[in-house]
Every structure is written in C-alpha cells, then in structure tokens.
C-alpha positions as CSV (number, residue, x, y, z in Angstrom):
1,M,-27.6,-36.8,26.8
2,E,-27.7,-36.3,23.1
3,E,-29.6,-33.1,23.5
4,N,-27.1,-31.7,25.9
5,T,-24.3,-32.7,23.5
6,G,-26.0,-30.9,20.6
7,L,-26.5,-27.8,22.6
8,T,-22.9,-27.9,23.7
9,A,-21.6,-28.3,20.2
10,E,-23.9,-25.5,19.0
11,R,-22.7,-23.2,21.8
12,S,-19.1,-24.1,21.0
13,L,-19.6,-22.9,17.4
14,E,-21.2,-19.7,18.6
15,I,-18.2,-19.0,20.9
16,I,-15.8,-19.7,18.0
17,A,-17.7,-17.3,15.8
18,E,-17.8,-14.6,18.5
19,Q,-14.0,-15.0,19.1
20,L,-13.3,-14.7,15.3
21,E,-15.5,-11.5,15.1
22,K,-13.7,-10.0,18.1
23,S,-10.4,-10.9,16.5
24,R,-11.4,-9.3,13.2
25,R,-12.4,-6.1,15.0
26,A,-9.1,-5.9,16.9
27,V,-7.1,-6.6,13.8
28,S,-9.2,-4.1,11.8
29,K,-8.4,-1.3,14.2
30,D,-4.7,-2.2,14.1
31,T,-4.6,-2.6,10.3
32,G,-6.5,0.7,9.9
33,Q,-3.9,2.5,11.9
34,W,-1.1,1.0,9.9
35,L,-2.8,1.8,6.5
36,F,-3.6,5.3,7.5
37,V,-0.1,6.1,8.8
38,T,1.6,4.4,5.8
39,G,-0.6,6.3,3.3
40,L,0.0,9.6,5.0
41,I,3.8,9.1,5.0
42,A,3.8,8.0,1.4
43,M,1.9,11.1,0.4
44,I,4.3,13.3,2.3
45,M,7.3,11.5,0.7
46,S,5.8,12.0,-2.7
47,V,5.6,15.8,-2.2
48,I,9.1,15.9,-0.8
49,V,10.6,13.8,-3.7
50,A,8.7,15.7,-6.4
51,S,9.7,19.1,-4.9
52,A,13.4,18.2,-4.6
53,N,13.5,16.9,-8.1
54,L,11.9,20.0,-9.6
55,L,14.1,22.4,-7.6
56,S,17.3,20.5,-8.5
57,W,16.4,19.5,-12.0
58,T,17.6,16.0,-11.4
59,P,15.8,12.7,-10.7
60,L,18.4,11.6,-8.2
61,F,16.1,12.4,-5.3
62,H,13.9,9.4,-6.3
63,L,16.5,7.4,-4.2
64,L,14.7,8.7,-1.2
65,W,12.0,6.1,-1.8
66,F,14.4,3.5,-0.5
67,A,14.1,5.2,2.9
68,L,10.3,5.0,3.0
69,P,10.1,1.5,4.7
70,V,12.5,2.7,7.4
71,V,10.5,6.0,8.0
72,I,7.2,4.1,8.2
73,W,8.7,1.6,10.7
74,L,10.1,4.4,12.9
75,V,6.8,6.4,12.8
76,M,4.8,3.3,13.6
77,K,7.1,2.4,16.5
78,Y,6.5,5.9,17.9
79,V,2.7,5.9,17.3
80,N,2.3,2.5,19.0
81,R,4.7,3.1,21.8
82,N,1.9,3.1,24.5
83,R,-0.5,0.8,22.8
84,V,-1.3,-2.7,24.0
85,P,-0.2,-5.2,21.3
86,V,-2.9,-7.0,19.5
87,P,-3.1,-10.6,20.7
88,E,-2.0,-13.2,18.2
89,S,-4.9,-14.7,16.3
90,F,-5.7,-16.6,13.1
91,V,-7.1,-13.5,11.5
92,G,-4.2,-11.4,12.5
93,T,-1.8,-14.0,11.2
94,L,-3.5,-14.1,7.8
95,V,-3.3,-10.3,7.4
96,R,0.3,-10.1,8.6
97,K,1.4,-13.0,6.3
98,T,-0.4,-11.5,3.4
99,W,1.3,-8.1,3.7
100,Y,4.7,-9.7,4.5
101,T,4.5,-11.8,1.3
102,I,3.4,-8.8,-0.9
103,L,6.0,-6.5,0.6
104,A,8.7,-9.1,0.1
105,F,7.8,-9.6,-3.6
106,S,7.7,-5.8,-4.0
107,L,11.1,-5.3,-2.4
108,V,12.7,-8.0,-4.4
109,Y,11.2,-6.7,-7.6
110,V,12.3,-3.1,-6.9
111,V,15.9,-4.2,-6.3
112,I,16.1,-6.4,-9.4
113,A,14.4,-3.7,-11.6
114,T,16.6,-0.9,-10.3
115,V,19.8,-2.9,-10.9
116,W,18.7,-4.1,-14.3
117,N,17.8,-0.5,-15.4
118,I,21.2,0.8,-14.2
119,V,23.0,-1.9,-16.2
120,L,21.0,-1.1,-19.3
121,Q,21.6,2.6,-19.0
122,H,25.3,2.1,-18.8
123,Y,25.9,-0.6,-21.3
124,E,23.0,-0.3,-23.8
125,S,21.6,2.3,-26.2
126,P,18.7,4.5,-25.2
127,E,16.5,2.6,-27.6
128,V,17.3,-0.7,-25.9
129,F,16.7,0.8,-22.5
130,L,13.3,2.1,-23.6
131,Y,12.4,-1.4,-25.0
132,A,13.9,-3.6,-22.3
133,G,13.8,-1.4,-19.2
134,M,11.7,-2.6,-16.3
135,H,8.9,-0.4,-15.0
136,I,8.9,-0.2,-11.3
137,T,5.9,1.7,-10.0
138,P,3.0,0.0,-11.9
139,P,3.8,-3.6,-10.8
140,V,4.5,-2.5,-7.2
141,I,1.2,-0.6,-7.0
142,T,-0.6,-3.5,-8.5
143,L,0.8,-5.8,-5.8
144,L,-0.1,-3.4,-3.0
145,A,-3.6,-2.9,-4.4
146,V,-4.1,-6.7,-4.4
147,A,-2.9,-6.8,-0.7
148,V,-5.4,-4.2,0.2
149,S,-8.3,-6.1,-1.4
150,I,-7.2,-9.4,0.1
151,T,-7.0,-7.7,3.6
152,G,-10.6,-6.6,3.0
153,L,-11.7,-10.1,2.2
154,I,-10.0,-11.5,5.3
155,L,-11.5,-8.8,7.6
156,K,-14.9,-9.0,5.8
157,K,-14.7,-5.3,4.9
158,R,-16.2,-4.7,1.5
159,S,-15.1,-1.1,1.5
160,L,-11.4,-2.2,1.7
161,V,-11.9,-4.6,-1.2
162,W,-13.4,-1.9,-3.4
163,F,-10.7,0.7,-2.4
164,G,-8.0,-1.8,-3.5
165,L,-9.8,-2.4,-6.8
166,L,-10.6,1.3,-7.4
167,S,-7.0,2.4,-6.8
168,F,-5.8,-0.3,-9.2
169,V,-8.2,0.7,-12.0
170,I,-7.6,4.4,-11.7
171,L,-3.8,4.0,-11.9
172,K,-3.7,1.3,-14.5
173,C,-6.0,3.0,-17.0
174,G,-4.0,6.2,-16.7
175,L,-7.0,8.5,-16.1
176,F,-5.1,10.7,-13.7
177,S,-2.2,11.2,-16.1
178,V,-4.5,12.0,-19.0
179,M,-6.3,14.6,-16.9
180,I,-3.0,16.2,-15.9
181,S,-1.8,16.2,-19.6
182,H,-4.9,18.1,-20.7
183,L,-4.8,20.6,-17.9
184,L,-1.2,21.7,-18.1
185,P,0.8,23.2,-21.0
186,P,3.5,21.2,-22.8
187,D,6.4,23.0,-21.3
188,V,5.2,22.3,-17.8
189,L,4.6,18.7,-18.7
190,G,8.2,18.4,-19.7
191,R,9.3,19.5,-16.3
192,L,6.8,17.2,-14.6
193,S,8.6,14.2,-16.1
194,L,11.1,14.7,-13.3
195,V,8.5,14.0,-10.7
196,R,7.0,10.9,-12.1
197,P,5.8,8.6,-10.6
198,C,5.3,10.7,-7.5
199,E,1.8,11.8,-8.6
200,L,0.8,8.1,-9.1
201,I,2.2,7.1,-5.7
202,F,0.5,10.1,-4.1
203,L,-2.9,9.1,-5.6
204,F,-2.5,5.4,-4.6
205,A,-1.5,6.4,-1.1
206,L,-4.6,8.5,-0.8
207,V,-7.1,6.1,-2.4
208,G,-5.5,2.7,-1.6
209,L,-4.0,3.3,1.8
210,M,-5.0,6.4,3.8
211,L,-8.8,6.5,3.0
212,P,-9.4,2.8,3.7
213,G,-7.2,3.0,6.8
214,W,-9.3,6.0,8.0
215,M,-12.5,4.0,7.4
216,L,-11.2,1.0,9.4
217,K,-10.1,3.2,12.3
218,K,-13.6,4.9,12.2
219,E,-15.5,1.6,12.1
220,A,-13.4,-0.2,14.7
221,P,-14.6,0.0,18.3
222,L,-12.6,2.0,20.8
C-alpha cells in the first residue's frame, strides 16, 4: 500500500513537471511571436520617425512613438487572427503579468516625463531644462531589457536572459553612440540630433526584441 502510494506521488510529480514543460513550450512560441513582431515594428517606426524628422528639420515627428502600442496591437491581432489561443497556465500568467507590469510602469513614466519636460521648456530657462529635464528613452529601455531577462528566467531560456542583459549593457555604456560619433563628420552629427533616440530604439528592438523572439520561434515546436 505504501509502495503504491509512493509510486503514485512520484508519478504525480512527473506529470506536473511534464505539464509545466509543455506550458513553457507553448508560451515560448507565443512570446517569441510577440517579441519578433514588436521588435520588427519598433525598428520600422524608428526608421520612419528618423526620416520624417530629418526631412522636416523638426523633432515633432517623435510624437509618432505614442502610436506604437496601437500599431503593435493591431498587427498582432491580424497575425493571430487564425491562431488557437494559448491555454491559460501558471507560466503564461507569470509572463503576461511581468510584461503588463513593466509596460504599465513604462507608460506612466513616459507620460509624466513628457508633461514635465513640456512644462520646463515653457516656464524655465534652457539651463534649468538641461539640468532638471527627465530622460525618457534610457529608463524605458532599461525596464524593457529587465522584462526580457525575467521572461527568459521564467521560460528557462538562457539566450533570452543574455539578450536582455546584452541590450542593456550596449545601450547604457553608449558604445553605439561613440561609434557613430567617430564615423560621421561633425556637421552630420548635428543633423542626427534630430533623430535621437531613434538609433538606440532601433538597436534595442533588434538585439532585445526581434532576435530573441526569432530564436524562441525557431526553438519552439510546431
């Protein structure tokens, strides 16, 4: 009797482990699709915003970034129109709540920082604005990089963890900007100030979103 009970308990643990692994695989495929599409759209948006700013000689087209979440949502709805929804699971819930939390923090920060910077520009001197203005892109990218790495930990995908860390290190240490500043002449660098931070967003979308998303899609079973 005790032997049967032990075997039953052992088998139960095996079944639970198997179900968790199946859940991870299903969520990995779905997450990979989302990361890949999001990264690709962010890269395209970076090119559009940068080109529009350069052609118009005004940074007003950075306002297009506020349309990015809507564009991603519409594209994902179209891409997944014929797909069977991933069943609700513990792993899927963890991934979803992680991204919802990070995106909520990012959105709130962007709104607060944008309003604060507008107020400073209108009511304070340029010196005060340079000192007290809130940077938007670095904190948001940091939050998203953390979300990518946490997702990798939940799904047990080391590549995703390292992609999140790599994108954070590259962008925070400014290697990309230093390389650009050495390759281009000063007059061109002056014009490129209109496109910042499009190049950083483009690089993060490639390293932190699209590439890990492609790897998850490739690894996930059909």
